[in-house]
C-alpha positions, 0 to 999 in steps of 0.5 A, spaced: 604 852 942 598 848 941 600 843 936 604 836 938 609 833 933 611 825 934 619 825 931 623 819 931 630 821 927 634 827 926 629 832 929 630 828 936 634 832 942 641 831 941 641 829 933 643 833 928 637 837 926 634 838 933 636 845 932 630 846 927 625 845 933 629 848 938 626 854 941 620 853 938 618 847 942 617 844 949 619 837 950 613 832 953 617 825 953 618 819 950 613 816 945 611 811 940 608 811 934 601 807 934 600 801 929 601 801 922 607 805 921 614 802 920 621 805 921 627 804 916 634 805 915 637 805 909 644 808 910 643 815 908 644 818 915 637 818 917 631 814 918 624 813 914 618 812 917 612 808 912 605 807 913 605 800 911 601 796 916 607 795 921 607 795 929 610 802 930 616 805 932 619 809 938 621 817 938 619 823 942 613 827 943 614 835 943 608 841 943 611 845 937 608 852 934 607 854 927 614 856 926 617 850 928 612 846 923 614 851 918 621 849 919 620 842 919 616 842 913 621 845 909 627 840 912 623 834 911 621 836 904 613 836 905 609 834 901 614 830 896 619 827 900 616 826 907 608 828 908 606 831 914 601 826 917 597 826 923 598 820 926 596 816 933 602 816 938 602 813 945 605 818 950 610 815 956 604 813 960 600 810 955 595 815 953 593 816 946 594 822 943 594 825 936 601 828 933 603 831 927 609 826 924 613 825 917 611 819 913 616 817 907 613 818 900 618 814 896 620 806 895 624 802 901 630 799 899 630 791 898 636 791 903 633 796 908 633 795 915 627 795 919 628 798 925 624 800 932 628 806 934 633 811 931 
């Protein structure tokens, strides 16, 4: 395992899609996506992260292998629904790291609620 992934929604431990990466990943710890990103709840059962100049959002950091990346790409509809993108994250010690994450490619509804954590 040599890639890092920042997850912020249903791929987090204990969430409904954690099984997609379980067994092909190693939990590193809590993390925060750096400035530039925002997280929204549009009441669809999962959050949407967008690159819109926001203050960042909280999630979890994992080491992942190629199989985990392939499975996440399939789940997230990469590259059309969510696009896998490298972003800067801060780990629990405040260290800046690069990690893959998934950025929503659609339109955020006007009644969407901006959240910091799912």
